[in-house]
C-alpha positions as CSV (number, residue, x, y, z in Angstrom):
1,X,74.1,87.9,84.8
2,X,71.6,90.8,85.0
3,X,67.7,90.8,84.4
4,X,66.9,94.4,83.8
5,X,68.1,96.2,80.6
6,X,67.3,99.5,82.2
7,X,70.1,99.0,84.7
8,X,72.7,97.9,82.1
9,X,74.9,99.8,79.8
10,X,77.1,97.7,77.2
11,X,80.5,99.5,76.9
12,X,82.0,97.9,73.6
13,X,85.4,98.2,71.9
14,X,85.2,99.0,68.3
15,X,88.0,97.3,65.8
16,X,87.5,93.5,66.3
17,X,84.6,93.6,68.5
18,X,82.0,95.6,67.0
19,X,83.7,96.3,63.7
20,X,84.7,93.5,61.3
21,X,87.6,93.8,59.1
22,X,85.5,96.0,56.7
23,X,85.1,98.5,59.4
24,X,81.2,98.5,58.8
25,X,79.2,97.1,61.5
26,X,77.1,94.3,60.6
27,X,73.2,94.9,60.1
28,X,72.3,92.2,62.7
29,X,74.6,93.8,65.4
30,X,73.0,97.2,64.6
31,X,69.5,95.7,64.8
32,X,70.5,94.1,68.2
33,X,71.6,97.3,69.6
34,X,68.5,99.0,68.7
35,X,66.6,96.0,70.2
36,X,68.6,96.5,73.5
37,X,68.1,100.2,73.7
38,X,64.2,99.6,72.9
39,X,64.3,97.6,76.1
40,X,65.7,100.3,78.1
41,X,69.4,99.3,78.0
42,X,72.1,101.7,77.0
43,X,75.2,101.1,74.6
44,X,78.6,103.1,74.6
45,X,81.8,102.9,72.8
46,X,85.3,102.4,74.2
47,X,88.2,102.8,71.7
48,X,91.7,103.7,71.3
49,X,90.4,106.0,68.3
50,X,90.4,109.5,68.5
51,X,87.1,111.7,68.8
52,X,87.1,112.6,65.2
53,X,87.6,108.8,64.3
54,X,85.1,107.3,66.6
55,X,82.2,109.9,66.3
56,X,81.2,108.5,62.9
57,X,80.4,105.3,64.5
58,X,78.7,107.2,67.5
59,X,76.5,108.9,64.7
60,X,76.2,105.6,62.7
61,X,74.7,103.7,65.8
62,X,72.7,106.8,66.8
63,X,74.3,106.6,70.3
64,X,73.7,109.3,72.9
65,X,76.0,108.0,75.6
66,X,79.5,109.4,76.2
67,X,82.4,107.7,74.5
68,X,85.6,106.6,75.9
69,X,88.6,107.5,73.5
70,X,92.2,107.5,73.1
71,X,92.2,104.2,75.1
72,X,90.9,105.5,78.3
73,X,92.6,109.1,78.2
74,X,89.4,110.9,77.6
75,X,85.7,110.8,77.8
76,X,83.8,112.6,75.2
77,X,80.0,113.8,75.1
78,X,79.1,114.1,71.4
79,X,75.7,115.5,72.3
80,X,77.1,118.5,73.9
81,X,80.5,118.5,71.9
82,X,82.7,118.5,75.1
83,X,85.2,116.5,76.9
84,X,84.1,115.4,80.1
85,X,87.3,114.0,81.4
86,X,91.0,113.7,80.0
87,X,94.1,112.6,81.4
88,X,97.2,114.0,79.5
89,X,100.9,112.9,78.9
90,X,103.4,114.8,80.9
91,X,105.6,117.4,79.3
92,X,108.4,114.8,79.3
93,X,106.6,112.7,76.7
94,X,108.0,115.3,74.2
95,X,111.4,114.2,74.9
96,X,110.5,110.4,75.1
97,X,108.9,110.5,71.6
98,X,111.9,112.3,70.3
99,X,114.4,109.6,71.5
100,X,112.3,107.0,70.2
101,X,111.9,108.6,66.8
102,X,115.9,108.9,66.8
103,X,116.4,105.2,67.8
104,X,113.7,104.1,65.4
105,X,113.7,106.2,62.2
106,X,111.6,103.4,60.3
107,X,108.8,103.6,62.6
108,X,105.5,106.0,62.1
109,X,104.7,108.3,64.7
110,X,101.3,110.1,65.6
111,X,100.6,112.4,68.4
112,X,97.0,112.7,69.4
113,X,95.5,115.7,71.1
114,X,91.5,116.4,71.4
115,X,91.5,118.7,68.4
116,X,93.2,116.3,65.9
117,X,95.9,113.9,65.2
118,X,99.4,115.1,64.2
119,X,101.5,112.9,62.0
120,X,105.1,113.5,62.6
121,X,106.4,110.6,60.6
122,X,104.3,109.2,57.8
123,X,105.5,105.8,56.9
124,X,103.6,103.1,55.0
125,X,102.2,101.6,58.4
126,X,101.3,105.2,59.5
127,X,99.5,105.7,56.2
128,X,97.4,102.5,56.9
129,X,96.4,103.9,60.3
130,X,95.0,107.2,58.8
131,X,93.3,105.2,56.2
132,X,91.7,103.1,58.8
133,X,90.6,106.1,60.9
134,X,89.1,107.9,58.0
135,X,90.2,111.4,59.2
136,X,92.7,114.1,57.9
137,X,95.5,114.6,60.1
138,X,97.8,117.4,60.4
139,X,101.2,116.8,58.8
140,X,104.2,118.5,60.8
141,X,107.2,118.2,62.8
142,X,107.3,117.3,66.4
143,X,108.2,120.8,67.2
144,X,105.2,122.3,65.6
145,X,102.7,120.3,67.9
146,X,101.4,122.3,70.7
147,X,103.3,121.1,73.8
148,X,100.4,120.3,76.2
149,X,97.2,118.2,75.8
150,X,99.1,115.2,74.5
151,X,96.6,112.4,75.1
152,X,98.6,109.6,73.5
153,X,101.4,108.9,71.0
154,X,101.0,106.1,68.4
155,X,103.9,104.2,66.7
156,X,103.4,102.1,63.7
157,X,105.3,99.3,62.2
158,X,105.2,95.9,60.7
159,X,104.0,93.1,62.9
160,X,107.5,91.6,62.9
161,X,108.9,94.9,64.2
162,X,106.7,95.0,67.2
163,X,108.3,92.5,69.5
164,X,111.9,94.0,69.6
165,X,110.3,97.4,69.7
166,X,108.4,96.5,72.7
167,X,111.5,95.1,74.3
168,X,113.6,98.1,73.6
169,X,111.0,100.5,74.9
170,X,110.9,98.5,78.2
171,X,114.7,98.9,78.3
172,X,114.4,102.8,78.0
173,X,113.2,103.5,81.7
174,X,110.1,105.4,80.8
175,X,108.5,105.2,84.2
176,X,106.3,108.1,84.0
177,X,104.1,106.9,81.1
178,X,102.6,103.5,80.1
179,X,102.6,101.5,76.9
180,X,100.2,99.2,75.4
181,X,99.9,97.3,72.2
182,X,96.4,98.2,70.6
183,X,96.8,96.1,67.4
184,X,99.4,93.8,65.7
185,X,101.1,97.1,64.2
186,X,100.5,99.7,66.7
187,X,102.2,100.3,70.0
188,X,101.1,103.5,72.1
189,X,102.5,105.6,74.8
190,X,99.7,106.7,77.3
191,X,99.4,108.8,80.5
192,X,100.7,106.7,83.6
193,X,97.8,104.2,84.8
194,X,95.5,105.1,82.1
195,X,93.5,102.3,80.1
196,X,89.9,102.0,79.2
197,X,89.2,100.2,82.5
198,X,90.5,103.3,84.4
199,X,88.3,105.5,82.6
200,X,85.4,103.5,84.0
201,X,86.1,105.3,87.2
202,X,85.0,108.8,86.0
203,X,82.3,107.1,83.6
204,X,80.6,105.6,86.6
205,X,80.4,109.0,88.2
206,X,78.5,110.7,85.3
207,X,75.1,111.7,85.6
208,X,72.4,109.0,85.3
209,X,75.0,106.2,85.9
210,X,74.0,105.7,89.5
211,X,73.0,102.0,90.0
212,X,73.8,101.2,86.3
213,X,75.9,97.9,85.8
214,X,78.4,98.0,83.1
215,X,78.9,95.0,80.5
216,X,82.2,95.5,78.7
217,X,83.3,93.9,75.4
218,X,86.5,93.6,73.8
219,X,89.0,91.7,71.9
220,X,92.5,92.8,72.3
221,X,95.3,93.6,74.8
222,X,94.2,97.3,75.4
223,X,90.5,95.9,76.3
224,X,92.0,93.8,79.0
225,X,91.7,96.3,82.1
226,X,88.2,97.4,80.6
227,X,86.8,93.9,81.1
228,X,88.3,93.6,84.4
229,X,86.9,96.8,85.9
230,X,83.4,96.1,84.4
231,X,80.5,94.4,86.3
232,X,80.5,91.8,83.6
233,X,82.6,91.2,80.4
234,X,82.4,89.3,77.2
235,X,84.9,88.6,74.4
236,X,84.1,87.6,70.9
237,X,85.3,84.2,69.5
238,X,88.2,86.1,67.7
239,X,89.6,87.9,70.8
240,X,93.1,87.0,71.7
241,X,93.8,84.4,74.2
242,X,94.7,86.6,77.4
243,X,91.5,88.5,76.7
244,X,89.4,85.2,76.4
245,X,90.9,84.2,79.6
246,X,89.8,87.5,81.2
247,X,86.3,87.7,80.1
248,X,83.3,86.7,82.0
249,X,82.1,85.1,78.8
250,X,83.6,84.2,75.6
251,X,81.0,84.4,72.9
252,X,80.6,81.7,70.1
253,X,80.6,84.1,67.4
254,X,83.5,86.3,66.0
255,X,83.1,90.0,65.1
256,X,82.4,88.9,61.5
257,X,79.5,86.6,62.5
258,X,77.4,88.9,64.9
259,X,79.2,88.6,68.3
260,X,77.2,91.7,69.5
261,X,74.0,90.2,68.5
262,X,74.9,87.0,70.5
263,X,75.6,88.9,73.7
264,X,72.5,91.1,73.6
265,X,70.3,88.2,72.7
266,X,71.7,86.4,76.0
267,X,71.0,89.7,78.0
268,X,67.5,90.1,76.7
269,X,66.6,86.5,77.1
270,X,67.6,86.6,80.7
271,X,65.3,89.6,81.1
272,X,62.3,88.0,79.4
273,X,62.8,84.9,81.5
274,X,62.5,87.0,84.5
275,X,59.2,88.8,83.6
């Protein structure tokens, strides 16, 4: 792998990777991140969450590096409170969202912009998502949301409803946007060709990223391109099979057992062996 932590940044997914089901990072993982940073390494978040939902983990971890949020549609600098990069959905996403809502009246719907989340259909599954994020959204109609700056649209439903929903969306011919499953109950509309992996291109161009190697960590479908575009990648033992096949390394531990500690220990052990 790589022997000098000063030339490394770990870019990690949150849910299912750094965060166990409790959504509280393990103390052993937090301690490992502190050890990695003390050795000169850097740590950053790459998540499908909004700025508001991710920033509490940024603060909890004491991180200074910009976050990749909205599954790659934006990069946010919490130190200076500014969006460094964003890629928005086309204006036609409003029509697409309306058509999907009309075709699937039982599906929860949430529109994400940089300033907040707008809940336009608050089903039980959507309520679960809001509780998961721990933020207070704006409840409104589709017509009341500002028509520009849409970073993604999230659709929430039961796991059983996801496969036929995905098939139906594929048949609707929406070629100007992309869709990704981000959990067993969430399916998302994203700007065309936007992923956590595509966000690594502007991320590598940020100040101070010269000659820095990226170690990406993730567990689910929306992490696949992140792992592919990184210099090295790892997946916790609980990752879905396609992610396990994509990663450079599959860890022995799950997100509930200290997978991040295991990865960092491997990286630091290689450094210590080289000095």
